Backbone as CSV, one residue per row, in Angstrom:
resi,resn,N_x,N_y,N_z,CA_x,CA_y,CA_z,C_x,C_y,C_z
1,MET,1.055,-1.475,-0.282,0.296,-0.395,0.035,0.689,1.419,0.040
2,PRO,1.038,1.938,-1.021,1.602,3.012,-1.582,1.497,4.887,0.151
3,PRO,2.363,5.055,0.505,1.796,5.673,1.632,1.061,6.996,1.212
4,THR,0.312,7.883,2.706,-0.235,9.021,1.980,0.821,9.575,2.112
5,PRO,0.050,10.872,0.800,1.418,12.299,1.083,1.652,12.982,1.992
6,THR,0.162,12.685,3.524,0.647,13.825,4.776,1.287,12.164,5.595
7,GLN,1.637,11.131,5.290,2.167,10.419,5.921,3.466,10.725,5.717
8,GLN,4.572,10.866,6.762,6.320,11.110,6.859,7.064,9.612,6.594
9,ARG,7.901,10.027,6.375,9.243,9.142,5.797,10.039,9.054,7.224
10,CYS,10.640,8.039,7.060,12.310,8.732,7.886,13.319,8.659,7.333
11,ALA,13.762,9.656,7.790,14.636,10.404,7.124,15.986,9.553,6.632
12,ALA,16.224,8.639,7.791,17.497,7.988,7.117,16.987,6.449,6.317
13,HIS,15.813,6.285,6.532,15.375,5.251,5.120,14.083,5.286,4.674
14,PRO,13.909,6.541,3.314,13.074,6.759,3.269,11.920,5.824,2.579
15,GLY,12.131,4.356,2.359,10.948,3.520,1.976,10.537,3.397,3.606
16,ARG,10.506,3.553,4.591,10.079,3.235,5.800,9.370,4.145,6.339
17,PRO,8.108,3.832,6.927,7.065,5.247,7.250,7.886,5.898,8.912
18,ALA,7.514,7.125,8.911,8.360,7.737,10.228,7.317,6.949,11.215
19,VAL,7.735,7.119,12.695,7.142,6.168,13.739,7.087,7.639,15.186
20,ASP,8.079,7.795,14.653,8.405,9.134,15.468,9.209,10.051,15.093
21,THR,9.431,10.870,16.240,11.017,11.605,15.950,12.451,11.560,16.648
22,CYS,13.265,11.975,15.926,14.994,11.615,16.801,14.509,13.106,17.767
23,PRO,15.035,12.075,19.087,14.885,13.257,20.750,16.556,14.369,20.261
24,VAL,17.046,14.014,19.394,18.273,14.845,19.478,18.218,15.822,17.945
25,CYS,18.107,14.652,16.639,17.914,16.316,16.016,16.796,16.494,15.376
26,GLU,15.573,15.721,16.101,14.394,15.934,15.343,13.869,15.979,13.981
27,ARG,14.347,14.664,13.299,14.058,14.412,12.445,13.305,13.258,12.210
28,SER,12.225,12.954,11.463,11.496,11.787,11.774,12.619,10.572,11.466
29,ARG,12.185,9.305,12.285,12.657,7.890,12.286,11.535,6.960,11.972
30,CYS,12.183,5.345,11.645,10.902,4.844,11.096,11.839,3.674,12.989
31,GLY,10.674,2.653,12.553,10.536,2.154,13.756,11.652,1.087,13.990
32,ALA,12.740,0.703,13.244,13.890,0.410,13.549,14.627,1.217,13.869
33,ASP,14.790,2.678,13.404,15.760,3.711,14.185,15.342,3.309,15.625
34,ALA,14.009,3.974,15.711,13.682,4.368,17.180,13.978,2.480,17.877
35,ALA,14.164,1.415,17.450,14.394,0.471,18.215,15.239,0.650,18.777
36,GLU,16.531,0.822,17.809,18.088,0.683,17.656,18.793,1.826,18.585
37,ALA,18.335,3.288,18.385,18.186,3.755,19.489,20.049,4.767,19.753
38,ARG,20.584,4.272,18.848,21.426,5.431,18.792,21.847,6.137,19.801
39,GLY,22.647,5.867,20.922,23.039,6.950,21.953,21.549,7.728,22.283
40,GLY,20.693,7.315,21.791,19.364,8.671,21.875,18.922,9.132,20.734
41,GLY,19.772,8.774,19.729,19.603,9.485,18.287,19.347,8.416,17.251
42,CYS,19.683,8.637,15.549,18.617,8.655,14.659,19.918,8.348,14.421
43,ALA,19.616,7.424,13.219,21.096,6.919,12.010,21.925,7.633,11.045
44,VAL,20.896,8.738,11.487,21.550,10.134,10.312,22.324,10.870,11.464
45,CYS,21.800,11.643,12.689,22.952,12.282,14.123,23.780,11.389,14.623
46,HIS,23.206,10.007,15.050,23.667,8.625,15.503,23.922,9.655,16.954
47,GLY,23.420,10.491,17.575,23.203,10.643,18.775,24.032,11.994,19.172
48,VAL,24.475,12.654,17.919,25.386,13.721,18.696,24.667,14.820,17.877
49,THR,24.894,16.307,18.623,24.233,16.924,18.742,24.902,18.031,17.652
50,GLU,24.701,18.962,16.414,25.173,19.788,15.790,26.087,20.487,16.180
51,SER,27.768,21.243,16.492,27.319,22.206,17.215,27.339,23.730,16.415
52,ARG,26.869,24.380,17.591,26.741,25.576,16.816,27.700,26.666,15.557
53,ALA,27.408,27.252,15.044,28.198,27.752,14.014,28.840,29.100,14.377
54,HIS,30.652,28.856,13.805,31.227,29.846,14.468,31.252,31.386,14.364
55,VAL,31.245,32.155,15.436,30.269,33.814,15.119,31.557,34.285,15.459
56,ALA,31.591,35.373,14.273,32.856,36.192,14.147,33.164,36.764,15.009
57,PRO,34.335,37.436,15.408,34.354,38.317,16.384,34.197,39.674,16.266
58,SER,33.761,40.461,17.306,33.486,41.928,16.596,34.304,42.706,16.890
59,LEU,34.106,43.861,16.566,35.149,45.088,15.489,36.082,45.152,16.712
60,LEU,35.095,45.365,18.319,36.001,45.659,19.446,36.703,44.583,19.786
61,GLU,36.715,43.665,19.545,37.125,42.208,19.969,38.671,42.111,19.456
62,LEU,38.383,42.267,18.090,39.585,42.250,17.059,40.665,43.655,17.308
63,ARG,40.069,45.049,17.655,40.582,46.145,17.804,41.718,45.420,19.692
64,VAL,40.929,44.989,20.468,41.534,44.641,21.411,42.800,43.626,20.988
65,ARG,42.806,42.543,20.683,43.586,41.423,19.840,44.613,42.126,19.358
66,GLY,44.271,43.230,18.185,45.249,44.058,18.090,46.453,44.685,18.627
67,LEU,45.532,45.525,19.541,46.635,46.216,20.598,47.238,45.340,21.738
68,VAL,46.488,44.140,22.284,47.287,43.161,23.458,48.694,42.679,22.405
69,ALA,48.592,42.460,21.545,49.862,41.910,19.742,50.658,42.612,20.446
70,ALA,50.715,44.015,19.961,51.261,44.791,19.234,52.006,45.100,20.897
71,HIS,51.194,45.336,21.864,51.982,45.902,23.191,53.099,44.990,23.628
72,LEU,52.630,43.160,23.508,52.954,42.274,23.930,54.635,42.322,22.808
73,ALA,54.197,42.509,21.557,55.956,42.229,20.801,56.355,43.507,20.962
74,ALA,55.901,44.932,21.193,57.263,45.802,21.961,57.554,46.141,22.655
75,THR,57.110,45.080,23.534,57.395,44.949,24.791,58.741,43.718,24.619
76,LEU,58.328,42.600,24.029,59.456,41.433,24.152,60.872,41.914,23.149
77,TRP,60.274,42.484,21.797,61.180,43.268,21.352,62.407,44.578,21.613
78,GLY,61.724,45.349,22.947,62.310,45.880,22.767,63.165,45.945,23.873
79,PHE,63.512,44.836,24.877,64.737,44.225,24.708,65.884,43.587,23.907
80,VAL,64.764,43.653,23.016,65.762,42.746,22.190,67.038,43.670,21.776
81,VAL,66.044,45.260,21.262,66.506,46.351,20.423,67.264,46.552,21.764
82,ALA,67.544,46.815,23.082,68.398,47.423,24.031,69.560,46.277,23.956
83,GLU,69.624,45.562,23.840,71.246,44.725,23.791,71.765,45.391,22.299
84,TYR,71.226,45.826,21.320,71.679,46.501,20.334,71.939,47.396,19.760
85,VAL,72.031,48.772,21.008,72.234,49.880,20.606,73.966,50.202,20.580
86,GLN,74.120,50.990,19.073,75.406,51.103,18.616,76.018,49.990,19.024
87,ALA,75.623,49.335,17.732,76.178,47.939,17.975,76.320,47.742,15.893
88,ASP,76.610,48.971,15.232,77.146,49.014,14.332,75.873,48.547,13.096
89,LEU,75.934,47.770,12.908,74.782,47.337,11.626,73.308,47.072,12.391
90,PHE,73.689,46.395,13.595,72.111,45.525,14.140,71.977,46.690,15.444
91,GLU,72.066,47.495,15.105,71.494,49.382,15.602,70.546,49.390,15.035
92,TYR,70.671,49.107,13.634,69.375,49.514,12.822,68.456,48.270,12.449
93,ALA,69.352,47.249,12.334,68.596,46.127,12.044,67.627,45.732,13.194
94,ALA,68.216,45.645,14.602,66.935,45.650,15.451,65.724,46.048,15.340
95,PRO,65.653,47.154,15.027,64.612,48.148,15.744,63.505,47.796,13.931
96,ALA,64.573,46.997,13.227,63.584,47.457,11.691,63.046,45.731,12.042
97,ILE,63.131,45.022,12.133,62.641,43.652,13.058,62.273,43.628,14.137
98,LEU,62.033,44.969,15.213,61.409,44.752,15.482,59.771,45.720,15.171
99,GLY,60.276,46.415,14.296,59.124,47.454,13.877,58.223,46.237,12.237
100,ALA,59.003,45.051,11.882,58.427,44.026,11.466,57.219,43.400,12.507
101,VAL,57.671,42.784,13.398,57.228,42.191,14.233,56.171,42.929,14.900
102,VAL,55.917,43.697,15.487,55.055,44.218,15.909,54.033,44.223,14.560
103,GLY,54.370,45.295,13.315,53.351,45.594,12.820,53.060,43.762,12.537
104,GLY,53.581,43.007,12.041,52.361,41.595,11.479,51.729,41.100,12.855
105,ALA,52.300,41.050,13.774,51.571,41.066,15.117,50.430,41.208,15.283
106,THR,50.042,42.663,14.829,48.655,43.699,15.193,48.267,43.243,14.383
107,LEU,48.178,42.689,12.825,47.607,43.130,11.705,47.383,41.637,11.959
108,SER,47.933,40.692,12.359,47.123,39.203,12.549,45.779,39.277,13.127
109,ALA,46.488,39.564,14.374,45.469,39.388,15.735,44.321,39.853,15.437
110,SER,44.662,41.086,15.100,43.546,42.176,14.639,42.229,41.340,12.925
111,GLY,43.012,40.520,12.223,42.116,39.844,11.600,42.044,40.417,10.210
112,GLN,43.127,40.887,9.635,43.714,41.045,8.602,42.277,42.451,7.926
113,PRO,42.653,43.857,9.251,41.312,44.943,8.224,42.167,45.715,6.991
114,ARG,41.572,46.169,6.856,41.243,46.781,5.491,40.327,47.948,5.209
115,GLY,41.351,49.298,4.502,40.008,50.407,4.801,40.963,51.209,5.391
116,THR,39.958,52.014,6.545,40.071,53.108,6.837,40.310,52.161,8.396
117,GLU,39.744,50.839,8.660,40.102,50.250,9.625,41.750,49.217,9.678
118,GLY,41.543,49.687,8.550,43.265,49.168,8.467,44.275,49.946,8.752
119,THR,44.226,51.352,8.208,44.954,51.708,8.125,45.233,52.888,9.490
120,ARG,43.734,52.530,10.649,44.226,52.264,12.177,44.831,51.811,12.381
121,THR,44.641,50.669,12.445,45.701,49.178,12.753,46.928,49.993,13.287
122,ARG,47.095,50.172,11.250,49.363,50.205,10.852,49.144,51.502,11.602
123,LEU,48.235,52.611,12.193,49.158,53.577,12.758,49.095,53.244,14.622
124,VAL,48.344,51.863,14.905,48.322,52.127,16.594,50.111,50.937,16.388
125,ALA,50.614,49.725,15.194,51.448,49.410,15.025,52.548,49.894,15.023
126,ALA,52.330,51.306,14.255,53.595,52.101,14.046,54.248,52.927,15.338
127,LEU,52.810,53.251,16.087,53.334,53.947,17.247,53.801,52.982,18.500
128,TYR,53.091,51.534,18.277,53.599,50.638,19.482,55.178,50.271,18.775
129,ALA,55.954,49.868,17.590,57.151,50.033,16.987,57.396,51.129,17.462
130,LEU,57.361,52.366,17.279,58.326,53.272,18.196,58.186,53.313,19.891
131,LEU,57.739,53.163,20.451,57.384,53.062,22.411,58.251,51.532,22.387
132,GLY,58.049,50.529,21.562,59.099,49.635,21.830,60.259,49.573,21.440
133,CYS,61.001,50.659,20.388,62.248,50.960,20.420,62.386,52.095,21.581
134,ALA,61.747,52.770,21.375,61.695,54.125,23.073,62.119,52.903,24.390
135,PHE,61.179,51.459,24.291,61.523,50.968,25.396,62.743,50.496,25.798
136,GLY,63.306,49.940,24.654,64.905,49.759,24.455,65.904,50.617,24.638
137,PHE,65.805,52.001,24.508,66.909,52.984,25.030,66.863,53.526,26.350
138,VAL,65.254,52.860,26.778,65.315,52.992,28.400,66.307,51.864,29.051
139,LYS,65.885,50.949,29.051,66.511,49.487,29.206,67.431,49.280,29.146
140,GLU,68.350,50.120,28.038,69.715,50.386,27.761,70.352,51.086,28.806
141,GLY,70.102,52.540,28.395,70.403,53.848,29.642,71.290,54.223,28.862
142,THR,71.706,54.168,28.005,72.987,54.916,27.203,72.536,56.805,26.566
143,PHE,70.644,56.400,25.931,70.436,57.895,25.241,68.912,57.598,26.456
144,THR,68.494,58.872,26.447,67.156,58.836,26.706,65.988,59.235,25.681
145,VAL,65.235,58.607,26.144,63.988,59.025,25.111,64.213,59.694,24.381
146,PHE,64.026,60.741,24.370,63.825,62.202,24.013,64.725,62.878,23.287
147,SER,66.149,62.176,23.431,67.826,62.646,22.444,67.331,62.890,21.281
148,THR,67.762,63.892,20.319,67.688,64.134,19.502,68.809,64.048,18.648
149,SER,69.600,63.089,19.369,71.086,62.423,18.819,70.237,61.509,16.977
150,THR,71.352,61.328,16.089,70.818,60.395,15.328,71.279,59.028,15.910
151,ASP,71.577,59.000,16.538,71.771,57.462,17.138,70.218,56.809,18.258
152,VAL,69.304,57.879,18.015,68.282,57.421,18.417,67.074,57.926,17.362
153,LEU,67.076,58.859,16.251,65.992,59.376,15.767,66.457,58.032,14.857
154,ILE,66.953,57.639,14.237,67.418,56.824,12.901,67.024,55.283,13.013
155,PRO,67.038,55.103,14.448,66.628,53.676,14.947,64.636,54.005,15.231
156,TYR,64.684,54.941,15.641,63.028,55.431,15.641,62.668,55.132,14.214
157,ALA,62.816,55.890,13.259,62.534,56.023,11.840,62.383,54.719,11.445
158,VAL,63.594,54.052,11.665,63.803,52.289,11.120,62.684,51.616,11.784
159,ALA,62.011,51.534,12.617,61.119,50.962,13.500,59.760,51.650,13.092
160,VAL,60.158,52.828,13.325,58.006,52.978,12.637,58.403,52.696,10.415
161,GLY,58.954,52.798,10.025,58.770,52.335,8.620,59.127,51.073,8.182
162,ALA,59.863,50.294,8.861,59.400,48.840,9.092,58.525,48.519,9.239
163,CYS,57.487,48.993,10.087,56.397,48.698,10.689,55.064,48.552,9.584
164,TRP,55.636,50.137,8.739,54.273,50.756,7.742,54.660,49.653,6.845
165,LEU,55.623,49.731,6.408,55.954,48.937,5.153,55.322,47.169,5.115
166,TRP,55.743,46.937,6.473,55.577,45.262,6.734,53.988,45.485,6.409
167,THR,52.621,46.471,7.292,51.250,46.341,6.756,50.918,46.968,5.637
168,LEU,51.451,47.028,4.913,50.903,47.788,3.551,50.893,46.071,2.909
169,PRO,49.042,46.560,2.780,48.079,45.946,2.126,48.721,45.418,1.138
170,PRO,48.672,43.834,0.243,49.036,43.836,-1.115,48.485,44.020,-2.138
171,LYS,48.942,44.145,-3.423,48.024,44.790,-4.644,47.260,43.671,-5.325
172,THR,45.944,43.485,-5.597,45.289,42.851,-6.480,46.118,42.402,-7.426
173,ALA,45.966,41.453,-7.886,46.867,40.877,-9.164,45.531,41.407,-10.100
174,ARG,45.673,41.757,-11.349,44.906,42.338,-12.504,45.148,41.293,-13.407
């Protein structure tokens, strides 16, 4: 006897009429499915509920992530810069690496923003690169933070420049 249009069919076995619904996924199930009761579920869900969809982080959360990453990277690399003050080539390489690390960490943690939000994030990263370099000078103790010596100003410029250039968005392919 063919099923009537109002009669429901089993979700796992469409050739069988449904006798009830699965308590886990609420799909219709047949008598054989109900008798087996795999973990309380049916042959489709096996008693496992679906995990809820991934919720995208809010703009505030992304900004806070970027700030935390910038702060941590600048602080850690500030100790490295302190070791290379007035060390020939390394007095410029250390701030350049500091700027690149701070810029990369900030943009990665904040979800690679583009447009106006990306520019704001790059400005925050550049500021933290400058602060990380200044922290290195304070930690080392030879120069003051506000010294106008080229031994201080050039590493500042290198750190900020490396941070800004590192975080520029890639060009789109034509």
